[in-house]
C-alpha positions as CSV (number, residue, x, y, z in Angstrom):
1,L,-0.3,0.5,0.2
2,F,3.5,2.5,0.7
3,D,4.7,1.3,-2.7
4,E,5.3,5.4,-4.2
5,T,3.7,3.7,-7.6
6,I,0.8,3.1,-6.1
7,L,0.6,6.1,-3.6
8,A,0.5,8.2,-6.9
9,S,-0.4,6.3,-10.1
10,S,-2.3,8.6,-12.7
11,D,-5.5,6.2,-11.7
12,K,-7.5,8.4,-9.4
13,R,-9.7,5.0,-8.4
14,V,-6.3,3.3,-7.5
15,R,-5.0,6.7,-4.8
16,R,-8.4,7.0,-3.9
17,T,-9.1,3.5,-3.0
18,T,-5.9,2.9,-1.3
19,A,-6.5,6.0,0.8
20,R,-9.7,4.6,1.5
21,I,-8.6,1.5,2.4
22,L,-5.6,3.0,4.8
23,I,-8.6,5.0,6.7
24,N,-10.4,1.9,7.1
25,L,-7.2,1.2,9.0
26,A,-6.4,3.7,10.8
27,N,-10.1,4.3,12.1
28,P,-9.6,5.3,16.1
29,T,-11.7,2.7,17.2
30,P,-12.0,0.2,18.6
31,N,-8.4,0.0,20.3
32,P,-7.0,2.2,17.6
33,V,-3.0,2.0,19.4
34,E,-1.7,-1.2,18.5
35,R,-3.2,-0.2,14.9
36,H,-1.9,3.2,14.9
37,N,1.7,2.2,15.8
38,A,2.2,0.5,13.3
39,L,1.0,1.8,10.6
40,I,3.2,4.9,11.8
41,D,5.9,2.6,12.3
42,A,5.1,1.6,8.2
43,G,5.8,5.0,7.2
44,I,2.1,5.7,7.0
45,L,3.1,9.7,7.4
46,F,4.6,9.5,3.5
47,P,1.2,8.6,1.9
48,I,-0.4,11.2,4.7
49,R,2.0,13.8,2.8
50,L,1.9,12.4,-0.8
51,Y,-2.1,13.3,-0.3
52,L,-1.5,16.8,0.8
53,T,0.4,18.0,-2.3
54,N,-1.4,15.9,-4.2
55,K,-3.8,17.9,-6.9
56,D,-7.4,16.3,-6.3
57,F,-9.0,17.9,-3.9
58,T,-10.9,14.8,-2.5
59,L,-7.6,13.2,-2.0
60,K,-6.5,15.8,0.2
61,T,-9.4,15.6,2.7
62,M,-8.7,12.3,2.8
63,G,-4.8,12.7,3.6
64,V,-6.7,15.5,6.5
65,T,-9.1,13.0,8.0
66,L,-6.0,10.2,8.2
67,A,-4.2,12.4,10.2
68,A,-7.2,13.4,12.2
69,M,-7.7,9.9,13.2
70,L,-4.2,9.8,13.7
71,A,-3.5,12.1,16.4
72,S,-5.6,9.8,18.9
73,S,-3.0,8.3,19.7
74,P,0.2,9.2,21.7
75,S,2.8,8.2,19.7
76,A,1.5,9.6,16.5
77,R,0.9,12.5,18.7
78,I,4.9,12.8,18.9
79,E,5.3,12.1,15.1
80,L,3.2,14.5,13.0
81,G,4.4,17.4,15.6
82,C,7.7,16.1,14.3
83,Q,6.5,16.4,10.4
84,P,6.3,21.1,10.8
85,E,5.8,20.6,6.9
86,L,3.3,18.1,6.9
87,L,1.6,19.9,10.2
88,R,1.8,23.0,7.4
89,L,0.7,21.8,5.2
90,L,-3.0,20.2,6.8
91,I,-3.2,23.1,8.6
92,N,-4.0,25.0,5.2
93,M,-6.1,22.7,4.9
94,C,-8.3,25.3,6.8
95,N,-11.0,26.7,4.3
96,P,-14.2,28.9,4.2
97,H,-15.8,27.3,1.9
98,D,-15.2,23.2,3.5
99,E,-17.2,23.3,6.8
100,E,-16.2,19.3,6.9
101,V,-12.6,19.4,5.6
102,N,-12.1,22.1,8.9
103,E,-14.2,19.4,11.3
104,W,-11.4,17.5,10.1
105,V,-8.6,20.0,10.4
106,A,-10.0,20.8,14.2
107,K,-10.1,17.6,14.9
108,A,-6.3,17.3,14.6
109,L,-5.1,20.0,15.7
110,A,-6.9,18.9,18.7
111,E,-5.7,16.3,19.2
112,L,-1.9,16.8,18.8
113,A,-2.7,19.8,21.4
114,A,-3.2,16.7,24.2
115,D,0.6,16.7,24.5
116,S,2.6,20.3,25.2
117,S,5.1,19.3,23.2
118,N,3.5,20.2,20.0
119,F,2.3,23.8,21.7
120,D,5.5,25.3,20.0
121,P,4.9,23.6,16.3
122,I,1.2,24.0,15.9
123,I,1.9,27.7,17.1
124,S,4.7,28.4,14.5
125,C,3.5,26.5,12.0
126,G,0.4,29.2,11.4
127,G,-2.1,26.6,13.9
128,L,-3.7,29.3,15.8
129,N,-4.7,31.3,13.3
130,A,-6.7,28.9,11.8
131,L,-7.9,27.8,15.0
132,I,-9.3,31.9,15.4
133,Y,-11.6,31.4,12.3
134,M,-12.9,28.0,13.2
135,I,-14.3,30.0,16.5
136,C,-15.9,33.0,14.4
137,P,-19.0,33.3,13.6
138,R,-18.2,33.4,9.5
139,S,-18.0,29.8,11.2
140,K,-20.6,28.1,10.8
141,S,-20.6,23.7,12.1
142,K,-20.6,23.5,15.6
143,K,-18.6,20.5,15.3
144,V,-16.6,23.0,13.7
145,R,-16.2,24.9,16.6
146,E,-16.4,22.7,19.0
147,E,-12.9,20.7,17.5
148,A,-11.5,24.8,17.4
149,V,-11.9,25.9,21.2
150,R,-11.3,22.4,22.7
151,C,-7.7,23.0,20.7
152,L,-7.0,26.5,21.9
153,A,-8.1,24.7,25.8
154,S,-5.5,23.5,25.4
155,L,-3.0,25.8,23.4
156,S,-4.2,28.8,25.7
157,A,-1.6,27.7,28.5
158,H,0.8,28.2,26.1
159,E,2.2,31.9,26.7
160,V,3.2,32.8,23.0
161,A,-1.0,31.9,22.2
162,K,-2.2,33.8,25.5
163,T,-0.7,36.7,24.0
164,R,-2.0,35.9,20.8
165,L,-5.1,35.7,22.0
166,T,-5.4,38.1,24.0
167,Q,-4.9,40.3,21.4
168,S,-7.1,38.9,18.5
169,K,-10.8,39.1,18.2
170,A,-10.5,35.4,18.9
171,L,-11.1,36.6,22.6
172,G,-15.0,38.2,21.3
173,D,-16.1,35.0,20.0
174,L,-14.6,32.5,23.7
175,I,-16.8,34.9,25.9
176,S,-19.5,34.3,23.5
177,I,-19.2,30.3,23.4
178,S,-18.6,30.6,27.2
179,K,-21.8,32.0,28.0
180,S,-24.1,31.1,25.3
181,G,-22.3,28.1,23.8
182,P,-24.1,24.3,23.2
183,G,-22.7,21.8,26.2
184,L,-19.0,20.4,25.4
185,S,-17.6,23.8,23.7
186,K,-19.7,26.2,26.6
187,L,-17.0,24.1,29.1
188,Y,-13.7,24.6,26.4
189,A,-14.4,28.0,25.7
190,T,-14.6,28.7,29.5
191,A,-11.4,26.8,30.3
192,T,-9.4,28.5,27.7
193,L,-11.0,32.1,29.3
194,T,-9.8,31.0,32.4
195,N,-5.7,29.9,31.2
196,L,-5.7,33.6,29.8
197,E,-6.8,35.7,32.6
198,H,-3.2,37.5,33.6
199,D,-2.8,40.6,34.0
200,S,-3.7,43.1,31.6
201,A,-5.0,40.2,30.1
202,A,-8.0,39.6,32.7
203,I,-9.3,43.2,32.0
204,R,-9.8,43.2,28.7
205,I,-11.6,40.0,29.5
206,Q,-14.4,41.3,32.0
207,T,-14.3,44.8,29.5
208,L,-15.3,42.6,27.0
209,Y,-18.0,40.4,28.6
210,R,-19.6,43.2,30.7
211,G,-19.7,44.2,26.6
212,F,-21.3,41.3,25.7
213,A,-24.1,41.1,28.4
214,S,-24.8,45.1,28.4
215,R,-25.8,44.2,24.9
216,R,-27.5,41.2,25.5
217,K,-29.3,42.4,27.5
218,E,-30.3,45.1,25.8
219,R,-31.6,41.9,22.9
220,R,-34.0,40.8,26.3
């Protein structure tokens, strides 16, 4: 399956069928750790990289799906986090036209951020910009926002992420989600804001919240 003549076949049906097989093998349920370790050892990062650089958009999305599934295992998180080129390709798949793709990107980043050693790679590869977009009102998918804010709840323990978030429009979006978001999104947003409550950021958070509460009261 990892033979380059198969992975880069001129027949897109061969490429896509191979990708579907790999996705089935990487499916995170049940008990995926041993399978994921075996796939990493066999070199699955190579086809993921090929898929993400392919002109076939369907194949690109399959590469994102594969990365997100693998990231559910601790050892795979470490391997993916050590691949800045691959991580950048993954993050660049975030786009305003395909919420399904964004959901897989957000899920992959949330899983990767479960390991603090991946904070720096995610931030340096542009992950914060993608996440800030995915929690804004223009992003219509509740699942995308949930996964994105889950990732931010982890990343907000990082000093660079704290600074970036408190200086961006994401702060208002996080406050909005913490007050009126559904279920887990609300919980993750609250956790993120708790991490951001330091020095001048705390004052800005309080100011934004008062404005939000006031506007909400006026609408009622």
